[in-house]
C-alpha positions as CSV (number, residue, x, y, z in Angstrom):
1,M,148.1,99.1,166.9
2,Q,150.6,101.8,167.6
3,I,150.1,104.7,170.5
4,I,152.6,107.3,169.8
5,Q,153.1,110.3,171.8
6,D,156.4,111.7,170.4
7,I,156.8,113.6,167.3
8,A,160.2,112.8,166.0
9,L,159.0,109.0,166.3
10,T,155.3,110.5,164.6
11,K,156.7,112.5,161.8
12,S,159.7,109.9,160.9
13,L,157.2,106.9,160.8
14,C,154.6,109.2,158.5
15,R,157.9,109.5,155.6
16,S,157.8,105.6,155.9
17,L,154.2,104.9,155.4
18,K,154.0,108.4,152.4
19,Q,156.5,105.3,150.6
20,E,153.5,102.8,150.4
21,G,151.1,104.7,148.7
22,S,148.6,107.9,149.8
23,L,148.7,108.7,153.7
24,G,145.4,109.3,155.1
25,F,144.6,111.5,158.3
26,V,141.6,112.1,160.9
27,P,142.2,114.7,163.5
28,T,140.2,114.6,166.7
29,M,139.5,115.5,170.4
30,G,138.7,111.9,171.2
31,Y,135.7,110.2,172.8
32,L,134.8,109.0,169.5
33,H,131.7,108.8,167.9
34,E,130.0,107.6,164.8
35,G,130.6,110.5,163.1
36,H,134.6,110.3,163.1
37,L,134.1,106.6,162.9
38,S,132.8,107.9,159.8
39,L,135.2,109.8,158.6
40,V,137.9,107.1,159.7
41,K,136.0,104.1,157.6
42,Q,136.6,106.4,154.4
43,S,140.1,107.1,155.1
44,V,141.4,103.6,155.8
45,K,139.0,103.0,152.2
46,E,141.1,105.2,149.9
47,N,144.6,104.8,151.4
48,P,147.0,101.9,152.2
49,N,147.5,103.7,155.9
50,T,145.4,105.7,158.1
51,I,146.4,107.4,161.1
52,V,144.4,109.1,163.3
53,S,145.1,112.4,166.5
54,V,143.9,112.1,169.4
55,F,143.9,115.6,171.3
56,V,142.1,117.8,173.2
57,N,143.5,121.3,172.0
58,P,143.5,123.3,174.5
59,S,143.8,126.8,172.7
60,Q,140.6,126.5,171.4
61,F,138.5,126.3,174.2
62,G,137.7,130.3,175.7
63,Q,136.7,130.9,179.3
64,N,134.0,129.4,181.0
65,E,134.6,126.1,178.3
66,D,133.9,123.1,179.3
67,L,137.5,122.1,178.1
68,A,138.3,120.4,182.0
69,T,134.6,118.7,182.1
70,Y,135.6,117.5,177.6
71,P,134.1,113.4,177.4
72,R,137.8,111.6,177.4
73,D,138.0,107.4,176.6
74,L,141.2,106.9,175.1
75,E,141.3,103.0,176.3
76,R,137.3,103.7,173.9
77,D,138.7,105.5,171.8
78,V,141.2,102.9,170.6
79,A,139.3,99.7,170.3
80,L,136.5,101.6,168.3
81,L,139.7,102.9,166.2
82,Q,140.8,99.0,165.7
83,E,137.6,98.1,164.7
84,C,137.9,100.3,161.9
85,G,141.6,98.7,160.7
86,V,143.5,102.0,162.1
87,E,147.0,100.4,162.7
88,Y,148.3,104.5,164.3
89,I,147.2,107.0,166.6
90,F,149.0,109.9,167.5
91,N,148.3,111.1,170.7
92,P,150.3,113.8,171.9
93,S,150.8,115.2,174.9
94,T,149.6,119.3,175.7
95,Q,153.7,120.2,176.8
96,A,154.8,118.0,173.3
97,I,152.7,120.6,171.6
98,Y,152.6,123.7,173.2
99,P,155.7,124.1,175.1
100,N,157.1,126.4,177.7
101,G,158.3,129.3,175.0
102,F,155.8,128.5,172.3
103,D,154.6,131.8,171.4
104,T,153.4,131.3,166.9
105,W,150.0,131.0,166.2
106,V,147.5,131.0,163.0
107,V,145.3,134.0,162.9
108,P,142.5,133.7,160.4
109,D,141.3,136.9,159.5
110,K,137.5,137.6,157.7
111,L,136.3,134.1,157.7
112,A,136.3,133.7,161.1
113,D,135.1,136.9,162.8
114,V,131.5,136.0,162.0
115,L,129.2,133.2,163.4
116,C,130.9,130.7,166.4
117,G,134.7,133.5,165.9
118,K,132.1,135.6,166.5
119,S,130.8,134.0,169.9
120,R,133.8,131.8,170.5
121,P,136.8,134.7,170.1
122,G,139.5,133.4,169.4
123,H,138.3,130.0,169.3
124,F,139.7,129.3,165.0
125,R,142.7,130.8,166.3
126,G,143.2,127.6,167.9
127,V,142.4,125.5,165.8
128,A,144.1,126.7,162.7
129,T,147.5,126.7,164.8
130,I,146.9,122.9,165.9
131,V,145.9,121.6,162.3
132,L,148.2,123.1,160.9
133,K,151.2,121.8,163.5
134,L,149.1,118.0,162.8
135,L,149.4,118.7,158.9
136,N,153.6,119.2,159.9
137,I,154.0,116.5,161.8
138,V,152.0,113.9,159.6
139,S,152.3,114.9,156.5
140,P,149.0,113.3,155.4
141,D,148.0,113.3,151.6
142,H,144.4,113.6,152.4
143,M,142.2,115.1,155.6
144,Y,138.8,113.9,156.5
145,M,136.5,117.1,158.1
146,G,133.0,116.4,159.1
147,L,130.5,119.1,157.3
148,K,129.0,119.7,160.8
149,D,132.2,122.0,161.6
150,F,131.1,123.6,158.5
151,Q,132.8,127.1,159.3
152,Q,136.1,124.8,160.7
153,Q,136.4,123.2,157.2
154,R,135.9,126.3,155.5
155,I,138.4,128.3,157.1
156,L,141.2,125.1,157.4
157,K,140.4,124.8,153.5
158,Q,141.2,128.5,153.1
159,M,144.3,128.0,155.4
160,I,145.8,125.3,152.9
161,I,145.3,127.1,149.9
162,D,147.3,130.4,151.7
163,L,149.5,128.2,152.7
164,N,150.7,126.2,149.3
165,L,149.8,123.2,151.9
166,D,151.0,119.6,150.1
167,C,147.1,118.3,151.9
168,D,143.5,118.5,149.9
169,I,140.6,118.2,152.6
170,V,138.1,115.9,151.8
171,A,134.6,116.7,153.4
172,C,132.4,114.5,154.0
173,P,128.3,114.4,155.0
174,I,127.5,115.1,158.8
175,V,126.6,112.0,160.3
176,R,123.2,112.1,162.2
177,E,121.5,109.6,165.4
178,A,118.2,107.8,164.2
179,D,115.9,110.5,164.8
180,G,118.1,113.3,163.1
181,L,120.3,115.2,165.8
182,A,123.8,115.9,164.6
183,M,126.2,113.2,166.1
184,S,128.7,114.9,168.7
185,S,131.2,114.1,171.5
186,R,129.0,117.4,173.1
187,N,125.6,115.4,173.3
188,S,127.1,113.4,175.9
189,Y,126.1,116.5,178.5
190,L,122.2,116.6,177.6
191,N,120.0,115.3,179.9
192,P,116.6,113.2,178.1
193,Q,114.6,116.3,178.8
194,Q,117.5,118.4,176.8
195,R,118.1,115.5,174.4
196,E,114.4,115.5,173.1
197,K,113.6,119.4,172.2
198,S,117.4,119.4,170.9
199,L,115.7,117.9,167.8
200,S,114.5,121.0,167.4
201,L,117.3,121.9,166.0
202,Y,117.3,118.7,162.9
203,Q,113.7,120.2,162.6
204,G,114.3,123.9,162.0
205,L,116.6,122.8,159.0
206,L,114.5,120.7,157.5
207,K,111.7,123.0,157.6
208,A,113.8,126.3,155.6
209,R,113.6,123.0,153.4
210,E,110.5,123.0,152.8
211,L,110.3,126.6,152.5
212,F,112.8,127.4,150.1
213,A,111.3,124.1,147.7
214,Q,108.0,126.1,148.1
215,G,109.6,129.4,146.6
216,E,110.0,131.3,150.1
217,R,113.8,132.8,149.2
218,D,113.3,135.7,152.2
219,C,115.8,134.9,154.7
220,G,114.8,136.6,157.5
221,L,111.8,135.1,156.6
222,I,112.9,131.7,157.2
223,I,115.1,132.2,159.7
224,N,112.0,134.1,161.6
225,T,109.9,130.8,161.6
226,I,113.1,128.7,162.9
227,K,113.1,130.9,165.2
228,E,110.0,130.7,166.9
229,N,110.2,126.9,167.0
230,I,113.3,126.7,168.1
231,E,112.6,128.9,170.8
232,N,110.2,127.3,171.4
233,S,111.7,123.6,172.6
234,G,113.3,126.3,175.1
235,G,116.8,126.7,173.1
236,V,118.5,129.5,174.0
237,I,119.7,130.8,170.4
238,D,123.1,132.2,169.7
239,Y,122.5,132.6,166.0
240,I,121.0,131.4,163.6
241,E,122.8,133.3,159.5
242,C,122.2,131.8,156.3
243,V,125.7,132.4,154.5
244,D,126.7,132.5,151.3
245,P,129.5,129.2,151.8
246,L,132.7,131.1,150.1
247,S,132.2,133.8,152.3
248,L,131.1,132.7,154.9
249,Q,128.9,136.0,155.1
250,S,124.8,136.4,155.8
251,V,122.8,136.9,152.3
252,Q,119.6,138.5,152.4
253,E,117.9,136.9,149.4
254,A,118.4,132.7,149.8
255,E,120.0,130.7,146.9
256,A,120.1,126.7,146.4
257,D,124.2,126.7,148.0
258,T,123.2,128.9,150.7
259,R,124.2,127.5,153.4
260,M,122.2,127.8,157.1
261,M,124.0,127.8,160.2
262,L,123.1,127.5,163.8
263,A,124.1,127.6,167.3
264,V,121.6,126.6,170.1
265,Y,122.8,126.1,173.8
266,F,120.5,123.8,175.8
267,G,121.3,124.5,178.9
268,K,124.9,125.1,179.5
269,T,125.3,122.9,176.0
270,R,126.5,124.7,172.6
271,L,125.5,122.4,169.9
272,I,125.6,123.7,166.3
273,D,124.6,121.9,162.8
274,N,123.9,123.6,159.9
275,M,122.6,122.5,155.8
276,A,121.9,124.0,151.7
277,L,118.7,125.6,151.7
278,K,118.5,123.7,148.3
279,A,118.3,119.4,149.5
């Protein structure tokens, strides 16, 4: 296992690894769970070499968000990645990524003005910037990302197209706990009562699918049904929307590929989830 912090050394290593075949890349903020590890395992399976980044990116956290308390455990992450067969971890310092005088940002446009981008101004500027930097450093052939962060993945796919980057995104299914809650590092913030109530997100998404399967196409009605269930569970809704999967714009009439997107607070913990309406 090699843990590399230096950018120049990482670039040199990745150039060498690419001579052996395709290079897979999994960007993470650490505190790994089975969702992350499913991406890693797929990359290890599909590429001769895989590199994983562990970097808590300060530029994607807004004011009064959880940067200072975001869970970190590099030793545990290293052990988990070793078990998956990963040999290389890129773990740069904040100073290395954002040195004094850093003044260049990637600013997504319409795709970042809705949903989480509307609720968290500047969030996707931070996400797009760090991912572009990581792609320039690692130069992978394939980047593995989970569908839980559906909006993030859509924005980054568009960035790769727009900026002519030589990498594709491999979209991987949402990994859930046995009871359906989407895995997230932030789940560790939930107390037992909040953890139980948070199941209303997954239950709401399944109810939306059920309504669609029964022939319901009115997105307003579907949303209101789910909204009532989540609010009754004690969740404070940031947004519930049915969107077009490409434009991420809200739609009024549901179709097979319409995506239901949720962001809900339980206490101070903000959870996101999503699901296509057609199973």
